[in-house]
N, C-alpha and C positions, 0 to 999 in steps of 0.2 A: 848572143853570148851564152856559152854553156853554164850550167849551174856549178859553182865552185865545189871542189872536192875537199875532203879532209886534208889532203896533201897541200892544196892551194892555201889553206889557212895556216898550215905549219910554215909554208914558205913565206907568207906575208909576215908572220911573227918573227921568223928568223931574220928577215930583212930589217924589221923595226928594232929588234934587240941586238942586231949585229952578230948573230950566231953563225958559227962556221958550218959548212955543209956536212952532212952526216945523218945517221939515223937518229931521229928523235921520237921516242914513243910517247903515247899520250900521258903516261904517268910523269915523265920528266918534263914534258911541255907544260902540263898543268902546274907542277911544282914551281917551275921558273916563272911562268906568267902570273900565277896566283900571287907570288911574292911581290911582283911589281904592279899588281893590280891591272894587268893587261891579259885577259884570258878569253879564249873561245869557250863555249859551253861544251865541255868534254863530258858532261853528264849524258845519260841515256834515257830514252823513253821506250818502254817495252823491250829492253835489252838491246836496242839498236841505236847507234849514234845518230843524232839529228843535226849535226853540224853541217851536213851537205846542203841543207836548204833553209838557212835562217830567214825568218820572216820579221824578226824584231831585233833591234839593237838597243841596249840599255847603257847609256853613258853616265859616268859619274862626274858631276860638275867640278871644275877647278882642279887643283893639285894639292897634295898635303902642305899645310901651312898657309894656304891662300883661301880666299872666299870668306863667307860670313862665319861669325862665331856666335854661339848661343850664350845666354846669360850664365850658364853653368860651365862654360869653357869648352864646349864641343864644336868642332869645325865641320863644315859641310861635307868635305870629302870623307872623313872618317865615319861620320854618322850615316852617310848614304852608301858606303861600300857594302855593308851587309844587306842593305835593302836591295841593291842591284843583284846580288847573288840570289836572294830569295825570290825575286821576280823571275829570274831566269829559271830557277828550279821549278817554280809553279807553272810557268809557261811550258816547259819541257814535259811536265807531267800531263799537260793537256795535249801533247803531241805537236806543240809549236816550237820550231827551231828558233833559238835565241843566242845572241852573242853580246859581249860587252868589250869595249875597247877603251881603256883608261887613257886619258890625256897624259902624254909623257913630256910635252914641252910646256914651259911656263907661259910663254907669250901666247896671247889669244889667237892672233891671226895664223901663225903656223899650226896651231892646234886645229883650227877650223879646216884648214887646207888638208891636214892629215885625215881628219874624219871624213871629209868629202871624198878624198882619193880612195880611201878604203871602202866606205859604205856605198858610194855611188857605183862602184865596180861590182857590187853584188846584186844581181837583178832580182833576187827573191826577197830582199828586204823591203817591207811595206810600211814599217813604222819604226821611228827612232824617238826615244825618250831620254832627255838629260835630267838627272836628278840634282836638285838643289834644296835649300830652305832659305826663307826670307830673313831680312833684318831691316830695322828702321830706327831712326833717331828717337821716335816716340815709343815708350814701352807699352803703349796701349794698342798700337797697330797690330792687327791680327787677321787670321783667316787664310784660306787657300786660294790659289789662282793658278791657271794653266795657260801658258803663253804659246801662241802658234803663229804660223804664217801659211797662207794658201788655204784653199777650200778643203783639201784632204787633211791638212793640219787642224783646221777648225773642227772637222768631224771627230778626229782623234781626241782633241782637247775636250770636246763636249762629252764624249763617252767617259773619259777619265775623270772629269769634274763631277759628273753625275754619280759615278761610282764612289768617289771620295765623299761627296755629301751624304750618300746613303750610309757609308761606314762611319762617318764622324758628323752626325747631325748637329752636334753642339757647336761646331765651328761656323764662323761666318764664311759664306760663299762669296768670294770677291769676283767670281765669274771667269770666263775665258777671255783672253786679251791678245791683241796683236802686240808685237814688241814695242815698248815705250822707252824713250830716251836712248834709243839704239840698242837696248838691252836684249842680247841674244839674237839680234836680227841676222847677223852674218851667218851664224850656225844654221838657223832655221831656214834661211833662204838658199843656202848652198847645197842642201840635201834634196835628192830626187824623191825620197820617200816622205810620207807624212811625218812631220817632226814637231815635238812639243817639249817645252821646258816646264818641269813640274816644280811648283813652289808650294809645298803642303802646309806650311805653318811659319810663324815668325819666331825665330830663336831669340829675338830681342824682347819678346813679350813673356815675362816671368810666369804669368798664369797659364797662358796657352801652352808654352813650352813644357812646363811641369806636367801637364796633362798629356801632351802629345809625344814627348821624347821616348817614352817606353813602348810606343805602339808601332814599332818597325814592322813586326809581323803582320799586323792588321793593315797597315799602310801598304805593304808589299802586295797583300791580297787585293786591296782596292785597286792598285795600279794594274795588276794582272787582269782583274775582271773588266776594267775599262778598256785595256788593250784588246782583250779577247772579243769584247763586244764590237769594237771597231773592225777587227779582222773578219768577223762573221757577216759584216754588211755586204 
């Protein structure tokens, strides 16, 4: 299979959004897809587009209004959206092609099939990370954990967890884990690339969340460093 071109990505997004055929330049494509949270990395590295050979996909867990909520009323999707953008920007500055595809269907199974269809068709994608944050009934539960499936996923999770611990040494390291209670297993197992679900903190822990919630930039850097370490192996 040949490497997808810029036009291939435009065509995929046209199909997903139901756009009519016609010329869609990058400015308009970025405007439309940014608004919906479904966008290819139209940023550039060294003045050249890198969308032709994405190695990383950064997914934002859940949809607006769903998922976990923090003690101060922030939801997973809204908190993680700027993190996804920052990770993509940081990867591109390293010369690594990256994309993000936001889940547009509320039901989990159709969303997983959508991700698998799009991402498994891109032979250059080597790593997929879905962003979340944790929540628990106990306000004292805390720490970070990275959930994986498969040996490649384990290696990616190890790199990301180590980078997280180095950046936030004050947090409890809950380790890397296989999916538990079926959590995320369909997504992780449906993708050909190494895939990890990132759970960086507990939004239900007032002490941890108060300290972590404003660290989106540092967290994005930690994610980027972990992903880059994996890609360099």
